[in-house]
Structure formats: structure tokens, C-alpha cells
C-alpha positions in Angstrom: -32.2 -81.9 90.6 -33.0 -78.4 88.9 -32.3 -76.3 92.1 -28.8 -75.2 93.0 -27.8 -77.0 96.0 -25.7 -74.1 97.2 -28.5 -71.8 97.4 -31.1 -74.1 98.7 -29.2 -76.3 101.5 -26.7 -75.8 104.2 -25.4 -79.4 103.5 -25.9 -82.0 101.0 -24.4 -85.4 99.6 -23.3 -85.5 95.9 -23.6 -89.1 94.2 -21.4 -89.2 91.1 -23.4 -91.6 88.7 -20.0 -91.9 86.1 -17.9 -93.1 89.5 -20.7 -95.7 90.1 -21.1 -96.8 86.7 -17.2 -97.2 86.4 -17.4 -99.3 89.6 -20.1 -101.7 88.1 -18.1 -102.3 84.9 -15.0 -103.2 86.9 -16.9 -105.8 88.6 -18.8 -107.0 85.9 -15.6 -107.7 84.2 -14.4 -109.4 87.0 -17.3 -111.9 87.5 -18.4 -112.2 84.1 -22.1 -113.8 83.7 -22.7 -114.4 87.1 -25.5 -112.2 88.9 -24.5 -109.1 90.6 -26.3 -108.1 93.5 -26.0 -104.5 94.9 -26.2 -104.3 98.7 -28.2 -101.2 99.2 -28.9 -101.8 102.9 -28.4 -99.1 105.5 -29.7 -96.3 103.1 -27.2 -97.9 100.4 -24.3 -97.1 102.6 -25.3 -93.9 103.6 -25.5 -93.0 99.6 -29.6 -93.0 99.2 -31.2 -96.3 98.7 -33.5 -95.4 95.9 -31.1 -93.2 94.0 -28.4 -96.1 94.1 -30.8 -98.9 93.4 -31.9 -97.1 90.1 -28.5 -96.3 89.1 -27.1 -99.5 90.1 -29.7 -101.2 87.9 -29.3 -99.0 84.8 -25.8 -99.9 84.8 -26.6 -103.5 84.8 -26.7 -104.9 88.3 -29.1 -107.9 88.5 -30.3 -107.9 91.9 -30.6 -105.7 95.1 -29.9 -106.7 98.7 -31.4 -105.1 101.7 -31.2 -105.9 105.6 -35.0 -105.6 106.2 -38.6 -105.9 104.8 -39.0 -102.3 105.6 -36.2 -101.4 103.0 -37.3 -103.6 100.4 -40.8 -102.0 100.7 -39.4 -98.7 100.1 -37.7 -100.1 96.9 -41.3 -101.5 95.5 -43.0 -98.4 96.4 -40.3 -96.2 94.2 -41.3 -98.6 91.4 -38.4 -100.7 91.2 -39.2 -104.3 90.1 -35.8 -106.2 90.2 -35.2 -109.3 92.3 -34.5 -108.1 95.9 -33.2 -110.5 98.8 -33.7 -109.6 102.5 -30.5 -110.6 103.9 -31.5 -109.9 107.7 -34.3 -111.7 109.7 -38.1 -110.7 109.3 -40.3 -110.4 112.1 -43.3 -112.9 111.7 -45.8 -110.0 111.5 -44.0 -108.8 108.5 -44.2 -111.9 106.6 -47.5 -111.3 104.3 -46.2 -107.9 103.6 -42.9 -109.3 102.5 -44.7 -111.7 100.3 -46.6 -109.2 98.7 -43.6 -107.2 97.8 -42.4 -110.2 96.0 -39.0 -110.2 98.3 -36.7 -113.1 98.6 -35.8 -114.0 102.1 -33.1 -115.6 104.3 -34.1 -118.4 106.4 -32.2 -120.4 108.9 -34.9 -121.6 111.7 -38.0 -123.8 111.6 -40.2 -121.0 113.1 -39.6 -118.5 110.3 -39.7 -121.5 107.6 -43.2 -122.5 108.9 -44.5 -119.0 109.4 -43.6 -118.1 105.8 -45.3 -121.3 104.7 -48.5 -120.4 106.2 -48.4 -116.9 104.9 -47.7 -118.0 101.3 -50.7 -120.5 101.5 -53.0 -117.6 102.8 -52.0 -115.4 100.0 -51.8 -118.0 97.4 -48.1 -117.3 96.5 -44.8 -118.8 96.7 -42.0 -117.8 99.1 -38.8 -117.8 97.6 -36.2 -118.4 100.3 -32.4 -118.6 100.5 -31.1 -121.0 103.2 -28.0 -119.4 105.3 -25.6 -122.2 106.0 -23.0 -121.3 109.2 -19.3 -121.8 107.8 -17.5 -119.6 110.4 -18.7 -116.4 111.1 -20.8 -117.6 114.0 -23.8 -114.8 113.5 -26.8 -115.9 111.2 -27.2 -119.4 110.0 -27.3 -123.1 110.5 -24.6 -125.6 110.8 -23.9 -128.1 108.0 -24.8 -130.8 110.2 -28.2 -129.4 110.3 -28.7 -128.6 106.5 -30.0 -131.5 105.3 -33.0 -132.2 107.7 -34.0 -128.3 107.6 -34.1 -128.5 103.8 -35.8 -131.6 103.4 -38.4 -130.1 105.8 -38.4 -126.9 103.8 -38.9 -128.5 100.8 -42.0 -130.3 101.8 -43.5 -126.9 102.9 -46.3 -125.8 101.0 -45.8 -122.4 99.4 -42.0 -122.8 99.8 -39.7 -122.6 96.9 -35.9 -123.2 97.8 -34.1 -120.5 95.5 -30.9 -119.9 97.0 -27.9 -121.2 99.6 -25.8 -118.4 101.1 -23.0 -117.9 103.6 -20.5 -115.1 104.4 -16.9 -114.8 105.0 -15.6 -113.7 108.5 -12.0 -113.0 107.9 -11.1 -112.0 104.4 -10.9 -108.3 104.6 -8.5 -108.3 108.0 -5.9 -110.5 106.6 -3.7 -111.3 103.4 -4.1 -115.3 104.1 -6.7 -117.0 102.7 -6.6 -119.9 105.1 -9.6 -119.4 107.0 -11.9 -118.3 103.9 -10.7 -121.8 102.3 -12.0 -123.7 105.3 -15.2 -121.7 105.1 -15.5 -122.4 101.4 -15.0 -126.2 102.1 -17.9 -126.0 104.3 -20.1 -124.3 102.0 -19.2 -126.8 99.3 -20.2 -129.7 101.9 -23.5 -128.0 102.6 -24.0 -128.0 98.7 -22.9 -131.4 98.2 -25.2 -132.4 101.1 -28.2 -130.8 99.6 -27.5 -132.6 96.1 -26.9 -135.7 97.7 -30.6 -135.3 99.2 -31.9 -134.4 95.9 -32.6 -130.8 96.6 -31.8 -128.3 93.8 -30.5 -125.1 94.8 -30.0 -122.7 91.4 -28.1 -119.7 93.4 -25.1 -120.3 95.4 -23.7 -116.9 96.8 -21.0 -116.4 99.4 -18.5 -113.7 98.0 -18.9 -109.9 98.7 -16.5 -107.3 97.5 -13.3 -108.4 99.3 -13.8 -112.1 98.3 -14.9 -111.6 94.6 -11.4 -109.7 94.0 -9.0 -111.7 95.9 -10.7 -115.2 95.9 -12.2 -116.0 92.7 -13.3 -119.5 93.7 -15.7 -118.2 96.0 -17.8 -116.5 93.4 -20.1 -119.5 92.8 -23.6 -118.0 91.2 -23.9 -114.7 92.4 -21.9 -111.9 94.0 -23.2 -109.6 96.8 -21.2 -106.1 96.1 -21.2 -103.8 98.6 -18.4 -101.2 99.5 -16.7 -102.0 96.3 -20.1 -100.5 94.5 -19.6 -97.3 96.4 -15.8 -97.1 95.3 -13.9 -98.0 98.3 -11.8 -101.0 98.9 -12.9 -103.2 101.6 -9.5 -102.7 103.7 -5.8 -102.0 103.0 -5.4 -105.8 103.4 -7.8 -106.6 100.5 -5.6 -104.3 98.3 -2.3 -105.9 99.3 -3.9 -109.4 98.9 -4.8 -108.2 95.2 -0.9 -107.3 94.7 0.5 -110.3 96.6 -1.5 -112.8 94.1 0.0 -110.7 91.1 -3.5 -109.1 90.3 -3.5 -105.7 89.3 -5.9 -103.6 91.4 -8.5 -101.7 89.4 -9.2 -98.5 90.4 -12.4 -97.9 92.2 -13.9 -94.4 92.3 -15.6 -93.2 95.3 -19.3 -92.3 94.5 -20.1 -89.9 97.2 -18.9 -86.3 98.1 -20.4 -84.3 101.2 -20.6 -80.6 101.2 -21.8 -78.0 103.1 -21.7 -74.0 103.5 -19.9 -71.7 106.0 -22.7 -70.2 107.9 -20.5 -67.5 109.5 -16.7 -66.6 109.8 -15.6 -64.8 113.2 -12.5 -63.5 114.3 -11.1 -64.6 117.8 -8.2 -63.6 119.6 -5.2 -65.5 120.8 -6.0 -67.3 123.8 -9.6 -67.7 123.0 -11.4 -71.3 123.8 -13.3 -73.1 121.3 -16.4 -75.4 121.7 -17.9 -77.2 124.5 -15.4 -78.5 127.0 -12.9 -75.7 126.1 -10.8 -78.5 124.4 -8.9 -76.1 122.0 -7.3 -72.8 122.7 -5.9 -70.4 120.0 -2.3 -69.8 120.0 -2.6 -66.8 117.6 -5.4 -64.3 116.1 -7.6 -66.8 114.5 -10.4 -66.8 111.8 -13.1 -69.6 112.6 -15.6 -70.9 110.1 -18.7 -72.1 111.5 -20.1 -75.1 109.8 -23.8 -76.2 110.4 -23.1 -80.0 110.5 -22.5 -82.1 113.5 -22.5 -85.6 114.8 -26.6 -85.7 114.6 -25.8 -85.7 110.6 -23.2 -88.4 110.8 -20.1 -86.2 111.3 -18.2 -88.2 114.1 -17.6 -86.6 117.3 -14.3 -88.3 117.5 -13.5 -86.1 114.5 -12.8 -83.1 117.1 -9.5 -81.4 117.1 -8.4 -84.1 114.6 -10.0 -83.7 111.1 -9.7 -81.4 108.4 -12.1 -80.0 105.8 -11.7 -78.6 102.4 -12.4 -74.8 101.8 -11.3 -73.1 98.5 -9.2 -76.1 97.8 -6.9 -75.9 101.0 -7.2 -77.8 104.2 -8.7 -76.2 107.4 -8.3 -78.1 110.4 -11.2 -78.5 112.7 -11.0 -76.8 116.0 -13.0 -77.7 119.2 -15.5 -80.4 119.7 -18.0 -81.7 117.1 -21.5 -80.7 118.5 -24.8 -82.3 117.6 -25.4 -79.4 114.7 -22.2 -77.2 114.5 -18.5 -77.5 114.5 -15.8 -75.1 113.4 -12.7 -75.0 111.2 -9.8 -72.7 111.1 -9.5 -70.8 108.0 -6.8 -68.2 109.0 -4.5 -69.3 106.5 -7.2 -69.3 103.8 -7.4 -65.8 102.1 -10.8 -64.5 101.4 -12.7 -67.5 103.1 -16.2 -66.0 103.9 -19.7 -67.1 104.9 -21.6 -69.1 102.0 -18.1 -70.7 100.9 -18.5 -74.5 100.2 -17.0 -76.7 102.6 -16.1 -80.4 101.5 -16.1 -83.0 104.4 -15.9 -85.8 102.3 -14.6 -85.7 98.6 -12.2 -83.6 96.5 -11.9 -79.8 96.2 -8.9 -78.9 93.7 -6.0 -81.2 94.2 -6.8 -81.8 97.6 -9.1 -85.0 99.0 -10.6 -85.7 102.5 -11.5 -89.6 101.9 -14.0 -91.8 104.1 -11.0 -94.1 104.8 -9.2 -91.0 106.3 -11.8 -90.0 108.4 -12.5 -93.6 109.6 -8.9 -94.0 110.7 -9.2 -90.6 112.9 -12.2 -92.2 114.6 -11.1 -95.3 115.1 -13.5 -97.1 112.7 -13.8 -98.2 109.1 -15.2 -96.4 106.1 -18.4 -98.5 106.2 -19.3 -96.8 109.3 -18.5 -93.2 108.4 -20.8 -93.7 105.3 -23.6 -95.9 106.8 -24.2 -93.1 109.7 -24.9 -90.3 107.3 -28.4 -88.9 108.1 -30.9 -89.9 105.5 -32.5 -86.6 106.0 -29.5 -85.0 104.2 -30.4 -84.3 100.5 -28.9 -86.4 97.9 -28.3 -84.9 94.6 -27.1 -86.5 91.2 -23.8 -85.2 89.4 
């Protein structure tokens, strides 16, 4: 953007294009010539779906993955022509729109398959589909015992092209053991063999996301769905530890996102003053409070009340009182010169200090994925 963010917005999100490029290079080296699919669902994990999709494709990613046809349509409307796979279900009323947008679709039930076939015939086009097989997550997908009959029926439907077979790991990020993942992979391999025996060719098999791609190379198959790693975060501490235990040197992932705001007001309050809704914090000394116009409506979790820190002038400032819908306050008593208009870092680096999405997730009792994905799409995203 040509405008100065700190003069035009009270808060904004910075996207570091060099960090994203570095992350893509690491995974490209890891998976070789296999297809890389960048998962940009949930507004690209809060980073901005259009911005990230364009950057990822420019850096050599092959496909994009979304949850809904609405997300796919937004990418198409922005001029993106790369293959897009819809990972979630599609409502029957959206079949024709999805096919007009040339979206690949995930299927696992007869009703969807037949509806897509009818829509494709009406439009005179092909519905390229990826069959989802259930291997142990017990979410989307059909069991291996159902796969052959379903695939044979699918292959006979007019307007249908079976392009892929997919599954999803349930327990590769929460443990250092690959036992469950290996059982899932065996079931996926069984499904592949059943289709081959039935004479059904599936060009693209995909099961691995970030964690599996790193610690379990045998799961990479034909395409890798790159999610949290694209954005510069490890899926979990266990994934990092698994990498070390298997004598693989962990590469350095670089966080792509920084979240900044400006102080709207600095006010002095006396010792014994209550701060915020519910009077959950009481000052123990004369205190200078920075009022920051960000709240849980923007994605700054209410669980961070009286727990998190922000960065002001390269120093840590404790959050005081409850996070409100549009405001919270931080203690800047020990930060000389802190004033209205100063930049506040909610996620990211300022000088030698850093606030990470992982650290906020630990305080809020959740995971980094949620901290990022809940960032309000209305917050301006800017490239740095």
C-alpha cells in the first residue's frame, strides 16, 4: 500500500512476503517435485486469503485449498486461475456455481456425487472430484469397505472425473509416536489398492499436511496440503520434538504475520484504581495506562485479560483489566515516553522482544491456529 499505515489506521496486520517465500522454499526442498497445495481457508489462517494466495503462487505453490465454494469464488473473482480444491462440503444449491468457477470438489456421499453429475451435464462441463476416505479421524469421508462400490458408481456418472483420493491424519501433531498415523496410512494404501484392483485410476493421492510432511515422509504421496507451516509456525511442540527425535534438523520457519495498533490515549490513574469491566484489576501504585482500540471483536481473545503482554517502544507492557469488545488497556508505567500515537505490537517483534501466536495461544488455552484464524477480516492487511 502507498499510504502510511500508522497514519491511516488504528490497527493493521503486516504480511512479510520474504518470510512466506522462505517457508515455501523449505517445504519445496522437503517434498521435491510433488505438488504443493497452500491451504488458504479461514481467510488464509487470518492472514488474508487474496494476498496470501497471490504470494504463495508467485513463490511456486501449485494448488490452493479452501473450505467452501465461497472462498473459491473470491479467489476466482480476484483473477486467480490456479487449481483450487474445496476441502469442505458444498451445498446442492452451489454446485453449478462451483463448477463454473472450475473448483475441484471433495466427495464422499451418493447425493453429492449425483448432484454434481447432473449439474455438470447441464453446464456441459466436467466435475473434477477428490474422494475422501475415512482412515481414523471419523469426520468427513467414507470407510474403505465402502470405497470400491462408491468409486465404481462415481466413475459411471456422466460429467464426473475422479481426480484425487484424500484422507486426513488425526493424531500426528499431538504425539511423538507415529503408531496411529501408520495405521491410518495403511488404510489409505488399502483404499488405493482397492481402486487399482477395480481399474479406477486416481492421479493425485494426498494425505499429509504440514506435520506429516515434516516428520513422516512416507505420507507425502502425490501432493502435500501445506497449512500452518506456510505461515511460519510449527503445528505443535510435539511436531518439533518428533523432528529432533528422528534425527532431522528442524528448518527455521519464519512467522509471516505481525499485528500492530496505535495507542489512542495514555492516562494516569492513582494507586488503588480499578481498571476495566468487572473491576478485575486494581492498581498497586500510581499507574500510566495505554488505551488500545482493539478487542475481542478483532480477535484479541478475552482470555488474555490480565495475562498477556504487548510491546511498546521495544518493551513489554502488561495487559490490565478485561479485554472488551473494542478496547483494552496496558500498563506503560515503566516505559518512559510512551504516548498516544505510539505503535503497539500485539503479535510480532519489536526490537529484541517478541510476542508469538503460540505464546498467546498458551495463555488463552488454545492453539496458534485459532489465535490467527479469528483475526477480523476487516483489519487492513499490508505487505512489508
